[in-house]
Structures are given as C-alpha cells and as structure tokens.
N, C-alpha and C positions, 0 to 999 in steps of 0.2 A: 253466383252473384259476387261482384267485385267488392272486397272489403274496404278498399280505399274510397270507393264511391260512397259507401255507407258512412264512413267516417267524415267525409267531406259534407255529405248531406246533413249530418248532425251538427257540424260547425255552422253551416249556412242557416239551419233552423235556429241555432242559438243566437247568431249575430244578425240575421236578417239581411245579409249583404254578401254578394259575391266578391266585392272588392276587398272587404275586410278579411275574408277567408283567404283570398289570393295573396294579400300582403303578408299575412301570418305564415302562409305555407310556402312563400317565395316562388309562386307560380303566377301565371297571368290570369287576369279575370276571365279571359276567353276560355282558358283551360278549365276553370271551375265551372263555368256555364256549360261547357261541353260535357263534363262528367255528369252534371245534373240532368242534362237532356238525355244522355245515354241511360241513366237510371230510370227516368220516366218512361223511355221507350221499352226498357226491359220489363218494367212493371205494368206497362200499358195503362198508366194512370197519371194524370197531371198532379205534380206535387206542389207546384208554385204558381202563383198569379204574378206575372211580370208586368209591372207598370213602367212608365217612363223613368221615374226616379224612385220607384218603390217596389219592394219584393215581399210578398206575403205568402204564407203557406195556405194551400187549399185545405178543405176538411179532410181529404184523404191524406194530405201531407202531415197534418196534425196527428192523425191516427197512426201513421207509419213511424212516427218518432219512437214510440215504445218498442215496436218490433225491431227496428234498426238497432236500437240500443241493446236489446237482448241478444241479437246476432253478434254484435261486436263484443259484448261482454262474455258471451259463451266461448267465442273463438279465443279471446285474450286469456280467459281463465284456463282453457284447455292447453294453450301453448305454455302458459306459466307452470301448470301442473306437470306437463311433459318435461320441461326443463328442470324442474325441481327433482322429479323422479330420476332423471338421467344423472344429474349432479350428485344426488345422495345415494343413488342405487338402492333406495329404500322406498317402496311404494306398495300400497295395497288397495284393491278395489273390492268393496264388500257391500252386501245388501241385506235388508230385513223387510218383513212383510206387514208388521203392525206395530202399534205403539206399545203393545204389551211386552213382547219378547225383546224389543230393541234394547232394553236395559241390560240384558245379558251380553249383547254385542258391545254396548257402550262400556260396560265394566271391563271386558276383555281388552278392548282397544285402549282404554285409559291406562291399564297396567302395562300394555305394550309400549305406549308412548312415553311412559316414565323411563323405560329402558332405551328407547330409540326416539328421542325428541325430534329428530329430523325426518321422521317417517311421514311420507306424503300419503294422504288418504282421499279416496273417492268413495262416498257413501250414498247408496241408492235405496229408496223405499219403493216397493212395487208389488204386484201380485205374485203369488207363488209361481205361477206359470212363467212370467217374464224373468223372474230371478233365476229359476232353474235353467231356462234357456240361455241366459247370459253367463252362467257358470259353465254350462256345457260348451258354449262356443268361445269361451276364453275372455269374454268381456268383463267378467267378475272373477276374482280369485276365490271368493267364498260367499255364501248366502245362508241366512237362516230360513228354515221352513218348519212344517209341522207334520207329524204322523198322528192322525186322529181319524179313525174309521177306515183309513186307507194309508198305505206307506207314502212317504214324501216323494219317493222316486220308485220306479219299477225295478224289480230284481235284475232286469237286463240293462239297466242304465249304466253309462260309463262313470257316473258320479258315485262318490262315497257319502253316505249319510251317517254322521256321528252324533249320537244322542248327548245333549249337554244339560237337559232339564226335563223332569217328568212330574206330572201331577194329574189332576182330573178336571174335566170341563164341568162348570156349574152354570146355573141359570140366574141372571139378575132379575129380580121381581120387586115391584114397588111396594113400600110399606102401606100404601093406600089400598092394596089388594089383599083381601082376607087370606089368600094363599101364602102370604109372607109369614104367617104364623105357623105354617107347616114345617116339618123337619126335612121334607124332600118334596119334589114335584113329580107327578105321574104323567103318563101320556094323555089322560083325560084333562088334567090341569092345563097342559100346554096347548090344548086345542082352542083355548078361549081368546088368544091374542096373537098378533104377528110375532115372529121371533127374528131378532136382528143379529147380524154379525158385521164386524168391521173389516173393510178391505179398501185400500186406497184406489184400487182399480177393479174392474169386473173380474171375478175369479170363479170360474167353473169348478176349479179344484177344491176351493173351500166349501162351496155350496154342496158339492158331492160328498165331501168329508162329513159335513154335518148331517146330511140325509142318510149316509151309510151308518152313522153312529146312532141314529134314531129312526129305525125302519118303520116305526109307528106313525111318522110324519108322512102322510100320503100326498099332501099338496105342496109342490115346490113353491108356489106363490106365497105360502105362509112364511117362508124363510126369506128375508129381505136384507140386502146389503145397504150399509150406510158408510159414508166416506169420512166421518169424523167420530172419534170416541166421545167427544163432548155432546154431539147430537144424540148419540146412542144413549148416553147416561141420562140426558134430559127426557127422552121419550120413555125410558124405563121408569125413571123417578115419578113421572106424571101418569104412570099406569096406562100408557098407550101401547106398550109392547113388552115382551120379555127380550132378553138378549143373552147370547153365549159369552161367557167370561172364562178365561183360563185361570183356575185357582192357583195361587202361588205367584202369579204375575200381575195381580190386580194392584194398581198403585194405591198409595195411602189415601189420596184424594178420592179415589173411587170407593174405597172401603168405608170411609167416613161418610161422604156424600150427605152430610147433615142427617144421617139416619133415615134417608129416604129410600135406600135400596138395600135389599138383603140378597145374599148369594147362596142359593140352595142347591144341593146335589140333585141329580136326575135319577129317578128310579125307572129302570127299563130292562129289557132283555139283554142289552149289551153293556159291556164295561165302558165307562166314560173316560178312561185313561188316555192321556195324550203325551207325546214326546216332542220337545223342541230339538231339532237337529241342525247341524251345520252341514251344508252341501259343499263339496269341493272335488276336484279332479286329482287323482293321485299322480298323474303325469305332470301336473303343474310344478315347474321348477323354481317358483318364486321363494327365496329363502325366508321371507317374512311370513309366508303362509304357515309354515310349520310352527314358527314361534307364536303366531296368533292362536293356533289350535291348542298349544300348551297352556294358554291363559284361560281357557274355558273350564 
C-alpha cells in the first residue's frame, strides 16, 4: 500500500476538498483525484461520495481514517527509531510478559538510561512464546520470562536464561471467602472456584507451567486467562475466582486492595518456587545488551 496515497487520503478527509489538498501539496487537483481513485481500487471500497461541488466520506471512508492514521504513524515511528539508533549507535529492543515482572525490567532500563540518555528503546509486551521467538530470531535483544513448573527454554535452545529474581507463587483469595483466614490453601480448597492467570496474549506456555506446578488440577478449563490485572483483581476481590500471583512482585496497590484480597501459599506435592529470567542470545553483538544485563 502506497504511503503517499494514505497521507493524501488523510489530508482529503481533513479538508474535504481535492483542490485544497492539491494547492497545499503543489500538485494538480487531477493528480489528487487519481491517487484517491487508485486507493479505492486497491481497497475495492468507495471512500468518497463525489458530488458536483461537494466531496464527502462514505461510512467506509470514515472507518478507514483510523486505520490509515495507524499505518502512517507506525511507519513514521519506525523510520524515526531507525534513524535515532543509527545516529546514536545505541539501541535496545526488549520485552516482558506481564505487569508483575515488568518493574524489574523498568528498573534496569532506568539505571541504563541514566548512563546512556540517548539510548533508543523498543519495548514489547507479549506472550512468553512470542517473546522467546523474537529473541531467537533477532527481533528482540532481550526478554523476560519465567521458570515455574517447567524451564523458560529447553536445554537445547540457543538462548541463555539468566535468573534475575526468585520467590514463590501464591494464590489470591477474597476476604469474603472463609478460606482467606487459613494459613495456606490445599488442593481441595482450590477446587471450589476458577483459577485465573494474567497474560496479554494466549499463552500455552503459562497454562502448562501452572498445570505442571499443580498436578492435582485435573481440569484445564478451571485455569483461565485474563487480559488485565485490574480485571483479575476485581474478580478475586469479589470472590468469583482465585488467581496466581508471584510473591515478591505484587504491587503495593494489589497488596493493599482495601483489605479485600489475601495472598496465601499453596500446600501441595510440588514446590511453588519460580524464577524470573532474562532470555538473550550469546552471539548477539549489541554492546548495550551486556550493559543492560549488568543492571539486573
């Protein structure tokens, strides 16, 4: 898709006039009209209703404005980032998988930026699977992942997994629930409600990690993904579900939660220990990668 056509479309949508866009761009009105006709042909959708002295957007044209703006913004941002990284020769592309461990990454990046204020950053949130794939294929320099119930990467992986934080997984339970007065939760306790976990994308890896750590959970459907920590906290506080929480990484707002949630250890046959790890490829030659690793 031609970027200039998209930019012209956005101007026409703004001004409502081929002539005004033509005058501003120092081209003919006919050239503007031709670009818009080519865009409509490419999309196979009419974007404009052309009257004798009037030009209006069709419903499809109105809907396309936000998509066109996103494409232009993404391209412009990518080019600007590329130029910054080339100019500074300092760039890092990093990723994290949840709102819990991101504070570890943020703290390390903050310390690095104090030393290298011109450092260009690309930061991505995604599933453990996508982040691992992106580090493996070179689209990311580093990503955070978790070893819990299973290793973050297989022993045969090209990637290195370096532990940066360790603690135990606990279960969030509403203080409306009588179980909240217990010192720990058992397998029988956990059979009474759905159990939630947070992931921005569908993550088979996380689901399998939770199931491996709690072999007494026989029903995969009991363990359910949510896409926001706020939603997870609300459902737990209102006693609609339990939820997995990484002890040591629970934010102050979650710990307080107006006294509506308690975080209890899980009593079972397996240890509930977890490690937050950074994944990177040792053959990565980015000089900033080593410096970031030193900040964890």
